[in-house]
C-alpha positions as CSV (number, residue, x, y, z in Angstrom):
1,M,89.2,120.5,82.3
2,S,86.0,119.2,83.2
3,K,84.6,119.9,86.6
4,K,84.0,116.0,87.0
5,F,87.9,115.7,87.5
6,K,88.5,118.7,90.0
7,V,89.0,118.0,93.5
8,N,88.3,120.5,96.4
9,E,90.8,121.9,98.6
10,Y,90.1,119.3,101.3
11,E,90.8,116.3,99.1
12,L,93.8,118.0,97.5
13,N,95.4,118.4,101.0
14,A,94.3,115.0,102.0
15,Q,96.2,113.4,99.2
16,R,99.4,115.0,100.2
17,H,99.0,113.2,103.3
18,I,98.6,109.5,101.9
19,Y,101.5,106.9,101.3
20,P,101.2,103.4,99.9
21,L,101.5,100.6,102.0
22,Y,102.8,96.9,100.9
23,M,102.5,93.6,102.2
24,A,105.4,91.1,102.2
25,D,104.4,87.9,100.1
26,G,106.5,85.6,101.9
27,R,108.7,85.0,98.9
28,G,111.1,88.1,98.8
29,G,108.7,90.2,97.3
30,Y,105.6,92.4,98.0
31,D,102.2,93.4,96.9
32,F,100.3,96.6,97.3
33,S,97.9,96.7,100.4
34,S,96.5,99.8,101.2
35,T,97.4,103.6,102.1
36,M,98.2,104.9,105.5
37,T,98.1,108.6,106.4
38,F,100.6,110.5,108.6
39,V,99.6,112.3,111.8
40,R,101.4,114.1,114.3
41,F,99.9,114.6,118.0
42,K,101.8,116.2,120.9
43,N,105.2,116.1,119.1
44,E,104.7,112.2,118.3
45,N,104.5,110.9,115.0
46,F,102.2,108.4,114.0
47,C,100.9,106.5,110.7
48,V,97.7,105.2,110.6
49,F,95.6,102.5,108.2
50,A,92.7,100.3,108.1
51,A,93.2,97.2,110.1
52,H,91.5,94.9,107.2
53,A,94.5,95.6,105.5
54,L,96.2,93.2,107.9
55,P,96.1,89.5,107.8
56,S,93.0,88.4,110.3
57,K,95.4,86.9,112.7
58,A,98.2,89.5,112.6
59,R,99.5,91.1,115.9
60,D,102.5,92.7,114.6
61,L,103.6,94.9,111.9
62,D,106.2,92.8,110.4
63,Q,104.6,92.0,107.1
64,I,103.3,95.4,106.4
65,G,105.7,98.2,105.2
66,V,106.7,100.8,102.9
67,L,109.2,101.0,100.0
68,T,112.2,102.7,100.2
69,T,113.8,105.3,97.9
70,D,115.7,102.6,96.6
71,G,112.9,100.2,96.1
72,E,113.6,98.0,99.3
73,F,110.9,96.9,101.4
74,M,110.8,98.3,105.0
75,A,108.5,96.8,107.7
76,L,106.9,99.1,109.8
77,S,107.8,97.1,112.6
78,E,111.6,98.4,112.0
79,V,110.5,102.0,112.9
80,E,107.8,101.2,115.3
81,V,108.0,102.5,118.9
82,S,104.6,101.1,119.5
83,H,101.4,100.3,117.7
84,K,97.6,99.2,118.4
85,I,95.5,97.2,116.2
86,C,91.6,97.8,116.7
87,R,89.7,95.4,114.8
88,D,86.4,96.8,116.0
89,R,87.3,100.2,114.7
90,D,89.3,98.8,111.6
91,L,91.9,101.2,112.5
92,V,95.8,100.5,113.2
93,A,98.0,103.2,114.8
94,C,101.6,103.0,114.9
95,R,103.7,105.5,116.7
96,T,107.1,105.8,115.0
97,I,110.6,106.6,116.3
98,G,110.5,109.6,114.2
99,P,108.7,111.3,111.1
100,F,109.1,109.7,107.8
101,E,111.6,111.9,105.7
102,Y,109.7,114.4,103.1
103,K,106.2,113.5,104.2
104,N,103.4,115.6,105.1
105,Y,101.9,115.1,108.4
106,F,98.3,116.4,109.7
107,E,99.1,118.2,112.8
108,L,96.2,117.1,115.3
109,D,97.3,119.5,118.3
């Protein structure tokens, strides 16, 4: 394999923590939006992603979410305890009710 396609250990590890996000289209469907990363800090579980993935006037996480194993759309608002949208830093942090099953988390402690 060409060196051009090899990834270093950091990149390989980062890919294990990234998960796709989808935006509800308002007609019962959804479109790929961006990706999020799972992190754990002081035994709390979070997903973080870029704020520009949300519509500019969004204040909640009702329209952005993940696809469950059966292909159903699940909004992040269904699993959030709280969230913060920081447009200045282009960051959304969502504290969840628990870890997402079978996902890798960056441990920040």
